[in-house]
TORGUVEX-664925 format. One record per residue (C-alpha): residue in one letter; residue number from 1; z negated, y negated, x; chain. Coordinates in Angstrom, 3 decimals. Each point is the difference from the previous one (the first is absolute). Layout:
N
> a/NUM/Z/Y/X/A
...
This chain:
459
> m/1/60.035/4.980/123.553/A
> k/2/-3.244/0.538/1.923/A
> e/3/-2.737/2.164/-1.481/A
> s/4/-2.497/-2.873/0.234/A
> k/5/2.238/-2.179/-2.185/A
> i/6/0.339/2.751/-2.619/A
> m/7/-3.775/0.507/0.006/A
> g/8/-0.419/-3.752/-0.459/A
> i/9/2.343/0.012/-3.019/A
> v/10/-1.948/2.796/-1.692/A
> t/11/-3.327/-1.725/0.753/A
> k/12/1.186/-3.278/-1.565/A
> q/13/1.284/1.851/-3.042/A
> k/14/-3.366/1.737/-0.427/A
> e/15/-1.673/-3.415/0.095/A
> f/16/2.425/-1.363/-2.585/A
> f/17/-0.561/3.000/-2.265/A
> f/18/-3.785/-0.318/0.178/A
> s/19/0.313/-3.674/-0.954/A
> g/20/0.930/1.335/-3.449/A
> k/21/3.121/-2.173/-0.409/A
> s/22/2.449/2.884/-0.361/A
> r/23/-2.117/1.583/-2.751/A
> d/24/0.348/-3.004/-2.317/A
> l/25/2.485/0.780/-2.800/A
> r/26/1.487/-3.490/-0.012/A
> f/27/0.529/0.244/3.745/A
> r/28/1.775/3.354/-0.400/A
> l/29/2.268/-1.275/-2.766/A
> n/30/0.805/-3.126/1.992/A
> s/31/0.774/2.137/3.062/A
> l/32/2.402/2.178/-1.988/A
> k/33/1.748/-3.099/-1.337/A
> k/34/0.289/-1.431/3.530/A
> l/35/1.543/3.259/1.201/A
> k/36/2.469/0.016/-2.889/A
> d/37/1.029/-3.626/0.530/A
> t/38/0.440/0.493/3.746/A
> i/39/2.140/3.115/-0.477/A
> i/40/2.243/-1.821/-2.488/A
> k/41/0.292/-2.934/2.414/A
> n/42/1.056/2.368/2.797/A
> e/43/2.331/2.199/-2.071/A
> q/44/3.091/-0.822/2.059/A
> a/45/-1.837/0.693/3.274/A
> i/46/-1.085/3.408/-1.348/A
> v/47/3.556/0.901/-1.047/A
> e/48/1.365/-1.036/3.401/A
> a/49/-2.679/1.983/1.862/A
> l/50/0.753/3.148/-1.998/A
> e/51/3.701/-0.463/0.626/A
> k/52/-0.632/-0.228/3.759/A
> d/53/-2.398/2.952/0.117/A
> l/54/1.735/2.409/-2.387/A
> k/55/3.152/-1.721/-1.254/A
> k/56/-1.655/0.277/-3.389/A
> p/57/2.116/-1.268/-2.932/A
> r/58/-1.355/-3.096/-1.743/A
> l/59/-0.501/1.799/-3.315/A
> e/60/-1.992/2.787/1.681/A
> s/61/-2.021/-2.633/1.878/A
> y/62/-0.910/-1.727/-3.228/A
> t/63/-0.610/2.996/-2.272/A
> s/64/-1.882/2.211/2.456/A
> e/65/-1.754/-2.660/2.071/A
> i/66/-0.286/-3.588/-1.285/A
> g/67/0.207/0.631/-3.747/A
> f/68/-2.230/3.059/0.254/A
> i/69/-2.689/-2.045/1.774/A
> i/70/0.193/-2.952/-2.418/A
> s/71/-0.283/2.380/-2.951/A
> e/72/-3.052/1.633/1.595/A
> i/73/-1.677/-3.371/0.578/A
> n/74/0.677/-1.121/-3.581/A
> y/75/-1.422/3.237/-1.383/A
> s/76/-3.109/-0.265/2.197/A
> m/77/-0.647/-3.639/-0.930/A
> k/78/0.374/0.787/-3.697/A
> n/79/-2.471/2.908/0.107/A
> l/80/-2.431/-0.862/2.807/A
> n/81/-2.800/-1.311/-2.210/A
> k/82/0.031/3.256/-1.963/A
> w/83/0.161/2.205/3.107/A
> a/84/-2.862/-1.794/1.747/A
> r/85/-2.316/-0.017/-3.044/A
> r/86/-3.160/2.091/0.056/A
> e/87/0.639/3.301/-1.701/A
> s/88/-2.759/1.202/-2.321/A
> v/89/-0.581/3.747/-0.310/A
> k/90/-2.391/2.131/-2.055/A
> s/91/-3.474/1.015/1.169/A
> p/92/-1.416/3.439/-0.858/A
> l/93/-2.950/0.368/-2.369/A
> n/94/-2.395/1.088/2.769/A
> l/95/0.489/-3.429/1.652/A
> f/96/-0.860/-1.963/-3.172/A
> p/97/-0.371/-2.938/-0.071/A
> s/98/2.596/-1.044/2.570/A
> r/99/3.475/-1.410/0.401/A
> s/100/2.644/1.141/2.472/A
> y/101/3.037/-1.774/1.385/A
> i/102/2.529/-0.013/2.836/A
> i/103/0.697/-2.946/2.277/A
> k/104/3.443/-0.209/1.657/A
> e/105/-0.901/-1.106/3.509/A
> p/106/2.417/-0.844/2.857/A
> y/107/-0.268/2.175/3.092/A
> g/108/-0.058/-2.953/2.389/A
> v/109/2.594/-0.390/2.753/A
> a/110/3.080/2.175/-0.502/A
> l/111/2.775/1.017/2.395/A
> i/112/3.505/0.423/-1.433/A
> i/113/2.604/1.658/2.228/A
> g/114/3.490/-0.423/-1.434/A
> p/115/3.222/1.967/0.612/A
> w/116/3.514/-1.152/0.901/A
> n/117/2.137/1.391/-2.841/A
> y/118/-1.243/-2.369/-2.731/A
> p/119/-1.831/-2.361/2.330/A
> f/120/-0.928/-2.626/-2.614/A
> q/121/-0.743/2.075/-3.066/A
> l/122/-2.000/2.712/1.758/A
> t/123/-2.073/-2.586/1.868/A
> m/124/-0.460/-2.614/-2.731/A
> v/125/-0.788/2.281/-2.947/A
> p/126/-3.095/1.474/1.719/A
> l/127/-0.939/-3.557/1.043/A
> i/128/0.160/-1.065/-3.665/A
> g/129/-2.492/2.760/-0.830/A
> a/130/-2.278/-1.000/2.891/A
> i/131/-0.013/-3.666/-1.081/A
> a/132/-0.506/0.845/-3.678/A
> a/133/-3.000/2.179/0.853/A
> g/134/-1.614/-2.774/2.095/A
> n/135/0.563/1.244/3.542/A
> c/136/0.986/-1.734/3.222/A
> c/137/2.924/1.623/1.768/A
> v/138/1.749/0.588/3.321/A
> v/139/3.707/0.760/-0.512/A
> k/140/1.964/1.942/2.628/A
> p/141/3.759/-0.040/-0.761/A
> s/142/2.292/2.554/1.612/A
> e/143/1.381/-1.012/3.381/A
> l/144/3.280/1.801/-0.813/A
> s/145/0.979/-2.538/-2.682/A
> r/146/-0.491/-2.999/2.290/A
> e/147/1.666/-2.683/-2.089/A
> s/148/-1.949/1.021/-3.083/A
> a/149/-3.262/0.086/1.954/A
> g/150/0.618/-3.591/1.094/A
> v/151/0.540/-1.160/-3.580/A
> i/152/-3.100/1.882/-1.175/A
> r/153/-1.998/-1.879/2.637/A
> k/154/1.530/-3.320/-1.093/A
> i/155/-0.758/0.617/-3.691/A
> i/156/-3.595/1.087/0.529/A
> y/157/-0.827/-2.880/2.328/A
> e/158/1.538/-2.497/-2.432/A
> a/159/-2.056/1.408/-2.862/A
> f/160/-3.356/0.868/1.586/A
> d/161/-2.506/-0.946/2.672/A
> m/162/-0.362/2.494/2.855/A
> p/163/-3.645/0.973/-0.627/A
> y/164/1.093/1.192/-3.469/A
> i/165/3.402/1.677/0.497/A
> t/166/1.381/0.538/3.508/A
> v/167/3.194/1.526/1.381/A
> v/168/-0.113/2.008/3.228/A
> e/169/3.337/0.997/1.513/A
> g/170/0.823/2.518/2.707/A
> g/171/0.843/3.595/0.765/A
> i/172/-1.919/3.252/0.321/A
> e/173/-2.617/-1.416/2.360/A
> v/174/-0.895/-2.740/-2.516/A
> s/175/-0.272/2.551/-2.825/A
> e/176/-2.267/2.168/2.145/A
> c/177/-2.221/-2.983/0.782/A
> l/178/-0.208/-0.955/-3.676/A
> l/179/-1.010/3.536/-0.930/A
> e/180/-2.973/-0.263/2.370/A
> q/181/-1.451/-2.951/-1.938/A
> n/182/-2.699/0.154/-2.675/A
> f/183/2.116/-0.546/-3.077/A
> d/184/-1.403/0.760/-3.446/A
> k/185/3.273/1.414/-1.382/A
> i/186/3.323/1.112/1.504/A
> f/187/3.267/0.162/-1.938/A
> f/188/2.858/1.650/1.901/A
> t/189/3.609/0.597/-1.011/A
> g/190/2.153/2.146/2.288/A
> s/191/0.651/3.522/1.178/A
> p/192/-2.363/2.970/-0.445/A
> s/193/-0.257/0.416/3.798/A
> v/194/-1.279/-3.559/0.501/A
> g/195/-2.064/0.257/-3.184/A
> k/196/-1.981/2.839/1.587/A
> i/197/-0.799/-2.229/2.993/A
> v/198/-1.104/-2.838/-2.293/A
> m/199/-2.244/2.335/-1.990/A
> e/200/-1.499/1.510/3.150/A
> k/201/-0.852/-3.455/1.376/A
> a/202/-1.434/-1.105/-3.357/A
> a/203/-2.073/3.180/-0.324/A
> r/204/-1.896/-0.807/3.204/A
> k/205/-1.347/-3.138/-1.659/A
> l/206/-0.024/1.419/-3.565/A
> i/207/2.456/-2.675/-1.140/A
> p/208/1.616/0.751/-3.389/A
> v/209/3.788/0.287/0.167/A
> t/210/3.020/-0.101/-2.250/A
> l/211/2.962/1.788/1.583/A
> e/212/3.467/-0.440/-1.486/A
> l/213/2.144/2.487/1.874/A
> g/214/3.192/1.896/-0.857/A
> g/215/1.385/3.508/0.164/A
> k/216/2.989/1.871/-1.304/A
> s/217/0.429/-1.083/-3.606/A
> p/218/2.104/2.573/-1.887/A
> c/219/2.489/-0.712/-2.763/A
> i/220/0.746/2.953/-2.279/A
> v/221/3.259/-0.056/-1.955/A
> d/222/0.067/2.440/-2.910/A
> k/223/3.247/1.101/-1.675/A
> k/224/-1.005/-1.637/-3.306/A
> i/225/0.702/-3.646/0.872/A
> d/226/2.437/-2.851/-0.401/A
> i/227/1.625/0.495/3.400/A
> d/228/1.567/-3.437/0.239/A
> i/229/-3.216/-1.933/-0.727/A
> a/230/-2.098/2.347/2.148/A
> a/231/2.367/-0.452/2.957/A
> k/232/-0.149/-3.783/-0.325/A
> r/233/-3.799/-0.099/-0.139/A
> i/234/-0.430/2.434/2.902/A
> l/235/2.369/-1.951/2.242/A
> w/236/-1.701/-3.288/-0.864/A
> g/237/-3.426/1.397/0.857/A
> k/238/1.180/1.633/3.212/A
> f/239/2.160/-2.750/1.484/A
> f/240/-2.070/-3.019/-1.010/A
> n/241/-0.968/-1.610/3.335/A
> a/242/2.204/2.637/1.694/A
> g/243/-2.479/2.724/-0.915/A
> q/244/-2.829/-1.659/1.931/A
> t/245/-2.391/0.358/-2.928/A
> c/246/-3.142/2.141/0.052/A
> v/247/0.688/1.300/-3.527/A
> a/248/3.778/0.412/0.310/A
> p/249/1.295/3.428/-1.034/A
> d/250/-0.228/1.802/3.341/A
> y/251/1.992/3.065/-1.039/A
> l/252/1.691/1.380/-3.099/A
> l/253/-0.587/3.376/-1.599/A
> v/254/3.075/0.469/-2.191/A
> n/255/0.683/2.742/-2.504/A
> n/256/2.930/2.114/1.233/A
> e/257/1.909/-0.379/-3.251/A
> i/258/0.450/-3.784/0.234/A
> k/259/0.078/-0.607/3.761/A
> e/260/3.747/-0.610/0.363/A
> a/261/0.107/-2.249/-3.068/A
> l/262/-2.900/-2.014/1.444/A
> y/263/1.874/-0.406/3.312/A
> d/264/3.020/-1.359/-1.873/A
> s/265/-2.191/-2.518/-1.785/A
> f/266/-1.672/-0.989/3.295/A
> k/267/3.404/-0.752/1.530/A
> k/268/0.984/-2.147/-2.967/A
> w/269/-3.193/-2.052/-0.117/A
> l/270/-0.279/-0.515/3.773/A
> s/271/3.477/-1.491/-0.091/A
> v/272/-1.045/-2.264/-2.880/A
> f/273/-3.255/-1.052/1.698/A
> f/274/1.219/-0.585/3.555/A
> t/275/3.847/0.256/-0.172/A
> e/276/1.941/2.506/2.107/A
> h/277/-1.311/-1.767/3.111/A
> p/278/-3.802/-0.357/-0.288/A
> e/279/-0.143/-1.414/3.546/A
> n/280/1.561/-3.181/-1.421/A
> s/281/-2.121/-0.137/-3.138/A
> p/282/-2.480/-2.905/-0.259/A
> d/283/-2.154/2.254/-2.180/A
> f/284/-0.905/2.670/2.549/A
> s/285/-2.834/-0.458/2.519/A
> r/286/-0.216/1.066/3.641/A
> i/287/-2.425/2.170/1.976/A
> i/288/-2.983/-1.907/1.402/A
> n/289/0.595/0.784/3.697/A
> k/290/1.777/2.221/2.524/A
> s/291/-2.816/2.531/0.241/A
> h/292/0.144/0.747/-3.717/A
> f/293/3.796/0.026/0.113/A
> i/294/0.019/2.726/2.674/A
> r/295/-2.558/2.047/-1.949/A
> l/296/2.171/-0.178/-3.129/A
> k/297/3.206/0.621/1.943/A
> n/298/-1.309/3.426/1.018/A
> y/299/-0.572/0.964/-3.644/A
> v/300/3.673/-0.453/-0.833/A
> k/301/0.833/3.022/2.186/A
> e/302/-2.269/2.376/-1.937/A
> g/303/2.163/0.868/-3.000/A
> k/304/3.323/-0.197/-1.762/A
> i/305/0.965/-3.618/-0.709/A
> i/306/1.190/-0.451/-3.586/A
> i/307/0.248/-3.807/0.025/A
> g/308/-0.338/-2.581/2.784/A
> g/309/-1.287/0.834/3.473/A
> q/310/1.561/-3.038/1.738/A
> l/311/-2.133/-1.673/2.683/A
> n/312/0.106/-3.274/1.940/A
> e/313/-2.852/-0.339/2.477/A
> s/314/0.803/-3.585/1.010/A
> e/315/-0.335/-1.046/-3.661/A
> l/316/-2.892/2.393/-0.708/A
> y/317/2.171/1.255/-2.850/A
> i/318/-0.176/3.445/-1.570/A
> a/319/2.224/0.548/-3.024/A
> p/320/-1.502/1.249/-3.258/A
> t/321/0.073/3.718/0.776/A
> i/322/-0.298/3.081/-2.207/A
> i/323/-0.503/3.149/2.051/A
> e/324/-0.340/3.610/-1.135/A
> v/325/-2.616/2.081/1.813/A
> s/326/-1.023/3.637/-0.062/A
> d/327/-2.525/0.166/2.864/A
> m/328/-3.415/-1.065/-1.314/A
> n/329/-1.350/0.136/3.567/A
> s/330/2.286/-2.756/1.288/A
> p/331/-1.776/-3.225/1.094/A
> m/332/1.700/-1.878/-2.832/A
> m/333/-1.738/2.247/-2.532/A
> q/334/-3.399/-0.219/1.693/A
> e/335/-0.244/-3.728/0.773/A
> e/336/0.234/-3.030/-2.260/A
> i/337/3.551/-1.315/0.364/A
> f/338/-0.574/-3.697/-0.755/A
> g/339/3.674/-0.893/0.139/A
> p/340/3.325/0.213/-1.897/A
> i/341/0.398/3.774/0.320/A
> l/342/-0.526/2.176/-3.073/A
> p/343/-0.213/3.773/0.574/A
> v/344/0.924/2.275/-2.910/A
> v/345/-1.447/3.471/-0.528/A
> s/346/1.247/2.073/-2.926/A
> y/347/-2.264/2.186/-2.129/A
> s/348/0.286/2.436/-2.893/A
> g/349/-3.552/0.168/-1.414/A
> l/350/-3.217/-2.039/-0.260/A
> e/351/-2.039/2.372/2.151/A
> e/352/2.443/-0.684/2.819/A
> v/353/-0.513/-3.746/-0.538/A
> k/354/-3.781/0.349/0.221/A
> r/355/0.238/2.141/3.137/A
> i/356/2.198/-2.552/1.800/A
> i/357/-2.218/-2.950/-0.929/A
> r/358/-3.085/1.851/1.256/A
> l/359/1.551/-0.024/3.489/A
> n/360/-0.713/-3.762/0.044/A
> p/361/-2.967/-0.369/-2.359/A
> n/362/-1.492/-3.103/-1.619/A
> p/363/3.019/-2.344/0.077/A
> l/364/-0.502/-3.677/-0.832/A
> g/365/2.852/-0.027/-2.528/A
> f/366/1.355/2.626/-2.384/A
> y/367/3.084/-0.183/-2.211/A
> i/368/1.302/2.417/-2.604/A
> f/369/3.271/-0.458/-1.895/A
> s/370/0.044/2.180/-3.084/A
> n/371/0.380/-0.262/-3.753/A
> d/372/-2.194/3.079/-0.356/A
> k/373/-3.527/-1.360/-0.516/A
> k/374/-1.577/3.403/0.647/A
> i/375/1.596/0.244/3.460/A
> a/376/-1.041/-3.561/0.896/A
> e/377/-3.555/0.585/-1.234/A
> q/378/-0.337/3.302/1.857/A
> l/379/0.988/-1.587/3.317/A
> i/380/-2.105/-3.141/-0.489/A
> l/381/-3.136/2.006/-0.832/A
> n/382/0.419/2.623/2.737/A
> i/383/1.037/-2.066/3.026/A
> p/384/-2.459/-2.450/1.654/A
> f/385/1.580/-3.376/0.840/A
> g/386/-0.841/-3.704/0.027/A
> g/387/2.128/-1.249/-2.900/A
> g/388/3.532/0.145/-1.275/A
> c/389/2.548/-0.174/-2.806/A
> v/390/1.781/2.183/-2.503/A
> n/391/3.733/-0.815/-0.107/A
> d/392/-0.320/-2.927/2.417/A
> t/393/-1.046/-0.884/3.558/A
> l/394/-2.314/-2.688/1.472/A
> s/395/-0.572/-1.724/-3.351/A
> h/396/-3.646/1.060/-0.352/A
> l/397/-0.815/-2.553/2.727/A
> q/398/0.976/-2.828/-2.344/A
> n/399/-2.683/0.811/-2.587/A
> q/400/-3.182/-1.917/0.908/A
> h/401/-2.003/2.182/-2.382/A
> l/402/0.690/3.078/2.164/A
> p/403/-1.944/0.683/3.221/A
> f/404/2.178/0.485/3.057/A
> g/405/-1.234/2.301/2.752/A
> g/406/0.247/3.411/1.562/A
> i/407/-2.005/3.165/0.377/A
> g/408/-0.770/1.942/3.164/A
> n/409/2.777/-0.510/2.518/A
> s/410/1.477/-2.865/-2.043/A
> g/411/-3.144/-2.098/-0.116/A
> i/412/-3.501/-0.766/-1.223/A
> g/413/-0.765/-2.456/-2.803/A
> n/414/2.357/-2.151/-2.055/A
> y/415/0.834/-3.579/-0.920/A
> h/416/2.256/-2.342/-2.092/A
> g/417/-1.322/-2.168/-2.825/A
> k/418/-3.669/0.636/-0.754/A
> y/419/0.066/2.914/2.439/A
> s/420/0.518/-2.497/2.856/A
> f/421/-3.132/-1.839/-1.111/A
> d/422/-1.853/3.325/-0.180/A
> a/423/1.224/1.027/3.463/A
> f/424/-1.831/-2.969/1.547/A
> s/425/-3.114/0.134/-2.219/A
> h/426/-3.215/1.976/0.211/A
> r/427/-1.395/0.940/-3.410/A
> k/428/-3.709/-0.752/0.379/A
> s/429/-2.233/1.765/-2.545/A
> i/430/-3.026/-1.809/-1.463/A
> l/431/-2.692/1.202/-2.430/A
> e/432/-2.481/-2.560/-1.353/A
> k/433/-3.330/0.878/-1.630/A
> g/434/-2.639/-2.150/-1.632/A
> y/435/-3.771/0.468/-0.014/A
> a/436/-0.439/0.620/-3.730/A
> f/437/0.009/3.776/0.176/A
> d/438/-0.833/2.326/2.896/A
> l/439/0.419/3.762/-0.328/A
> s/440/-3.081/1.610/1.569/A
> m/441/1.668/3.412/0.129/A
> k/442/1.840/-0.770/3.245/A
> y/443/-3.135/-0.846/1.996/A
> p/444/-2.427/2.413/1.760/A
> p/445/-2.091/1.949/-0.673/A
> y/446/2.797/2.135/-1.473/A
> k/447/-1.976/3.040/-1.297/A
> n/448/2.097/1.459/-2.892/A
> k/449/2.096/-3.090/-0.654/A
> h/450/3.162/1.869/0.989/A
> v/451/-0.151/1.976/-3.266/A
> y/452/0.241/-3.178/-2.082/A
> l/453/2.497/-1.565/2.400/A
> k/454/2.340/2.973/-0.368/A
> k/455/-0.100/-0.320/-3.776/A
> l/456/0.841/-3.705/0.284/A
> l/457/2.848/0.427/2.471/A
> l/458/1.588/3.020/-1.710/A
> k/459/0.363/-1.683/-3.389/A
């Protein structure tokens, strides 16, 4: 797409925004309903696109993509009037008489850049927040999930007029061109390396950003657990979408005393989940493309394989793999894996756990399996991370009352539920005063007024 066309799209969206239509609450609610209805109408097309892009099982497609989005829309429609309402706050005595309040104002024209691993959910959920807050929006789906990008385009153009919500498709050159435009807000989901580029481009124009990135999310397994249930929940969180999840457990830190018992439970549950031949299972996804397959293939050589390790490049298949590692300097232990390979590092004490996690600080996800509340609390309070679970994995994403987002290398800002609305809203502060009373103390000449002012302010 030519730069002039992209500039024209942004210009038309600015005009539409300044018309005031997108600010109207009834318009926003109607837009959310249109999006919901169009997604439901195209459910089969979404499932088929995800199957072609990632061989994603139907249940995973519905729970983590379609159903997740519908639930988010329903929650936003139910609460939008409350979220958008003016928020009254107190005024201090020295400003008497006055009233103070906060207006939730849309930024204007937003850019949403989506990823390929959950191409619908991670593109549509930010869009829901942008619509709810009253913005216009340009949506850039990932070029790696081509089939999904095509269905996203179809859905948005069925639901909305182009000056309001527009889809722009293309590769790196299109993304670079978009990042040169005068957007009022940028929401990016992807890798930390690309996130730095997005933030650098935005900083030149002082555009506010939300960055949803990733990192190496640790999963600590204490000796005081129900091994069978812990194993099941860890495997589910890791191998959902073949590990191509930004908050999947990236590596395990397992107490020495229960490591072998945990391996036995892993073997049992992997067989139950995917049979003895996961390559034939309809419930196990594939790697997105050859480039990512080759990257992951190299990781398999970096440790002792406990389970799995089978590869089929023509099918982009990597078996669910558990691998024991001892070298913390290996690429697998320094880079986000983003695939169905789970490294295991054994430990004997909590200080060792903290030291290992500090090698890859500020992960997006954090998981601790322990029946010892003191151990769980100590780790949660002393390790910076985006969000996580105690005795489970991934499930915190399903709670719309919890903000989802990272810190440092794993992101800036958060969203989901009301936090999506907040991500695309500026909180404008207003103080109103009448003419009935005017404090002369604040006006020149000042003389010794500061003595009385200090007494007033220090009360």
